[in-house]
C-alpha positions as CSV (number, residue, x, y, z in Angstrom):
1,M,8.6,-2.6,-2.5
2,P,11.1,-1.8,0.3
3,S,11.7,-4.0,3.3
4,M,11.0,-2.7,6.8
5,D,13.3,-3.2,9.8
6,A,14.2,-1.4,13.0
7,A,16.8,0.7,11.2
8,T,14.2,2.2,8.9
9,L,11.7,3.2,11.7
10,T,11.5,6.4,13.6
11,E,11.8,6.5,17.4
12,A,8.1,7.4,17.6
13,E,7.1,4.3,15.5
14,L,9.2,2.0,17.6
15,A,7.9,3.5,20.9
16,A,4.3,3.1,19.7
17,G,4.9,-0.5,19.0
18,E,6.6,-1.2,22.3
19,R,3.7,0.6,24.2
20,L,1.1,-1.5,22.4
21,F,2.7,-4.8,23.1
22,A,3.9,-4.0,26.6
23,A,0.3,-4.4,27.8
24,A,-1.0,-7.6,29.4
25,W,-2.5,-9.4,26.5
26,D,-4.9,-12.2,27.3
27,F,-7.1,-14.7,25.4
28,V,-10.7,-13.5,25.0
29,L,-12.5,-16.2,23.0
30,G,-12.2,-18.7,20.1
31,A,-14.9,-18.3,17.5
32,P,-15.7,-21.4,15.4
33,R,-18.3,-19.4,13.4
34,L,-19.0,-15.8,12.3
35,D,-22.0,-15.6,14.6
36,A,-19.7,-16.3,17.6
37,L,-17.4,-13.3,16.9
38,P,-17.3,-10.5,19.5
39,P,-19.0,-7.2,18.8
40,A,-17.1,-5.2,16.2
41,D,-16.5,-2.4,18.7
42,R,-12.8,-1.9,18.1
43,A,-10.2,-2.3,15.4
44,E,-8.8,-5.8,14.7
45,V,-5.5,-6.9,13.3
46,A,-5.5,-10.5,12.0
47,F,-2.6,-12.9,11.4
48,A,-3.2,-15.2,8.4
49,G,-1.1,-17.8,6.6
50,R,-0.7,-21.4,5.5
51,S,-0.9,-24.1,8.2
52,N,2.3,-24.3,10.2
53,V,3.7,-21.0,9.0
54,G,4.2,-19.8,12.6
55,K,1.3,-17.5,13.3
56,S,0.8,-18.5,17.0
57,S,4.5,-18.5,17.7
58,L,4.9,-15.0,16.2
59,I,2.0,-13.7,18.3
60,N,3.5,-15.1,21.4
61,A,6.8,-13.4,20.6
62,L,5.1,-10.1,19.9
63,V,3.4,-10.0,23.3
64,N,6.3,-11.6,25.2
65,R,4.2,-14.5,26.4
66,R,5.3,-18.1,26.0
67,N,1.9,-19.8,25.6
68,L,-0.7,-17.1,25.0
69,A,-1.5,-18.5,21.5
70,R,-1.4,-22.3,21.4
71,T,1.4,-23.7,19.2
72,S,2.0,-27.1,17.7
73,K,4.3,-28.7,15.2
74,T,1.2,-30.4,13.8
75,P,-0.4,-28.3,10.9
76,G,-4.0,-27.4,11.7
77,R,-3.9,-27.0,15.5
78,T,-5.6,-23.6,15.3
79,Q,-9.2,-24.3,14.1
80,E,-11.0,-21.1,15.3
81,L,-10.6,-17.4,15.1
82,N,-8.7,-16.8,18.4
83,Y,-9.1,-13.3,19.8
84,F,-6.6,-11.6,22.2
85,A,-7.0,-8.3,23.9
86,A,-5.3,-6.1,26.5
87,P,-7.0,-3.8,29.0
88,A,-5.2,-0.7,27.8
89,A,-5.3,-1.6,24.1
90,T,-8.3,-0.6,22.0
91,C,-7.9,-3.4,19.5
92,Y,-8.0,-7.1,19.1
93,L,-5.3,-9.4,17.8
94,V,-6.8,-12.4,15.8
95,D,-4.9,-15.7,15.3
96,M,-6.6,-17.3,12.3
97,P,-6.7,-21.0,11.3
98,G,-4.2,-21.9,8.7
99,Y,-5.1,-22.6,5.2
100,G,-3.5,-25.1,2.8
101,F,-2.1,-28.4,4.2
102,A,-3.2,-29.5,7.6
103,E,-3.4,-32.8,9.5
104,A,-7.2,-32.9,10.1
105,P,-10.3,-34.4,8.6
106,K,-11.3,-32.9,5.3
107,D,-14.6,-31.6,6.5
108,K,-13.0,-29.7,9.3
109,I,-10.4,-28.2,7.0
110,A,-13.2,-27.1,4.6
111,A,-15.1,-25.6,7.5
112,W,-12.3,-23.5,8.9
113,T,-11.1,-22.5,5.4
114,E,-14.5,-21.1,4.7
115,L,-14.5,-19.4,8.1
116,V,-11.2,-17.7,7.2
117,R,-12.5,-16.5,3.8
118,A,-15.8,-15.3,5.2
119,Y,-14.1,-13.3,8.0
120,L,-11.5,-11.7,5.6
121,R,-14.3,-10.9,3.2
122,G,-16.7,-9.2,5.5
123,R,-15.3,-8.0,8.9
124,A,-15.8,-4.2,8.9
125,S,-13.5,-3.7,11.9
126,L,-10.5,-5.4,10.3
127,A,-7.8,-2.8,10.1
128,R,-5.1,-4.9,8.4
129,V,-4.2,-8.5,7.7
130,F,-0.6,-9.6,8.3
131,L,-0.1,-12.3,5.8
132,L,2.6,-14.7,7.0
133,V,4.7,-16.5,4.3
134,D,7.4,-19.0,5.1
135,A,10.7,-17.5,3.9
136,R,11.9,-20.9,2.8
137,H,9.1,-21.3,0.3
138,G,7.9,-17.9,-0.7
139,I,4.4,-17.1,-1.9
140,K,2.4,-20.3,-2.7
141,P,-0.8,-20.6,-4.8
142,S,-3.0,-20.8,-1.6
143,D,-1.4,-17.4,-0.5
144,R,-2.3,-15.9,-3.9
145,E,-5.9,-17.0,-3.5
146,I,-6.1,-15.2,-0.1
147,M,-4.4,-12.1,-1.6
148,A,-7.0,-12.1,-4.5
149,L,-9.8,-12.3,-1.9
150,L,-8.2,-9.4,0.1
151,N,-7.8,-7.3,-3.1
152,E,-11.5,-7.9,-4.0
153,A,-12.6,-6.9,-0.5
154,A,-10.2,-3.9,-0.4
155,V,-8.7,-5.1,2.9
156,S,-5.1,-3.9,3.4
157,F,-2.6,-6.7,4.0
158,Q,1.1,-6.7,4.7
159,V,3.3,-9.7,4.0
160,V,5.6,-11.0,6.8
161,L,8.3,-13.6,6.0
162,T,8.6,-16.0,8.8
163,K,11.4,-18.4,9.8
164,A,14.0,-16.1,8.2
165,D,16.7,-17.7,10.2
166,K,16.2,-21.1,8.5
167,I,17.8,-19.9,5.2
168,S,21.1,-18.1,4.4
169,A,21.3,-14.3,4.2
170,H,21.8,-14.6,0.4
171,A,18.7,-16.9,0.0
172,L,16.6,-14.5,2.2
173,A,17.6,-11.5,0.1
174,A,16.6,-13.4,-3.0
175,V,13.1,-14.4,-1.6
176,Q,12.6,-10.8,-0.3
177,D,13.3,-9.5,-3.8
178,K,11.1,-12.0,-5.5
179,T,8.2,-11.5,-3.0
180,A,8.4,-7.7,-3.3
181,S,8.3,-8.0,-7.1
182,E,5.2,-10.2,-6.9
183,L,3.4,-7.9,-4.5
184,Q,3.7,-4.9,-6.8
185,A,0.8,-6.3,-8.7
186,E,-1.4,-6.6,-5.6
187,P,-3.5,-3.4,-5.1
188,A,-4.3,-4.1,-1.4
189,A,-0.7,-5.0,-0.4
190,Y,0.9,-2.5,2.0
191,P,4.2,-1.5,0.4
192,L,6.6,-2.6,3.1
193,L,7.8,-6.2,3.4
194,L,8.8,-7.6,6.8
195,A,11.1,-10.5,7.6
196,T,11.0,-12.2,11.1
197,S,12.5,-15.0,13.1
198,V,10.9,-16.0,16.4
199,E,13.9,-18.1,17.4
200,K,16.4,-15.3,16.8
201,R,14.1,-12.5,17.9
202,V,14.6,-10.8,14.5
203,G,12.1,-8.3,13.1
204,L,9.8,-8.2,16.1
205,E,10.4,-4.5,16.8
206,A,9.5,-3.7,13.2
207,L,6.4,-5.8,13.2
208,R,5.2,-4.3,16.5
209,A,5.6,-0.9,14.9
210,A,3.8,-2.0,11.8
211,V,0.8,-3.2,13.9
212,A,0.8,0.1,15.8
213,R,0.9,2.0,12.5
214,S,-2.0,0.0,11.0
215,L,-4.1,1.0,14.0
216,G,-3.2,4.7,13.7
217,A,-1.2,4.6,17.0
218,V,1.8,6.4,15.5
């Protein structure tokens, strides 16, 4: 499974990503339950991952907004399916509650974990899930559970390594190789691995292009 960066992309792919995220993205709603979701009248791209993996920060970096998606150093801050849209964009971005460890009551964690699973299992307008994995730790058992669910539901997912600046280049290459090897056994995994750093602004062009590609915008 090859990695994907700006050097491997065509000008058309990069341009499509830039156009998509140059729009004025805004918060639409937060859905605590499936019956509170907006109508499935457009494609959706969801960002999933363990608590504190950096989903909200990455979405803010993609849309060039500091506080569009609420961030926190406390795991478990996002507790709803948060929807974002732009007037010129015919899609939603969805910031999902984190799974795994979180600093919240157990009943709340159980509720939003089931919400994540139900959404991933049955949202017909879901074009792709970008599954965020902390580059310092690699794929964890809770990530494998979500990948198994996505495989079963035949929902395409693409793994994005976050916080790539927190480890050495040698360590990053090793985790990329190991992750790519593991993903070969996952039938719903999109065969291009991404690595990003919000602080260093690394990998954002490639991720924007990947989102555009998943929506058929390239």
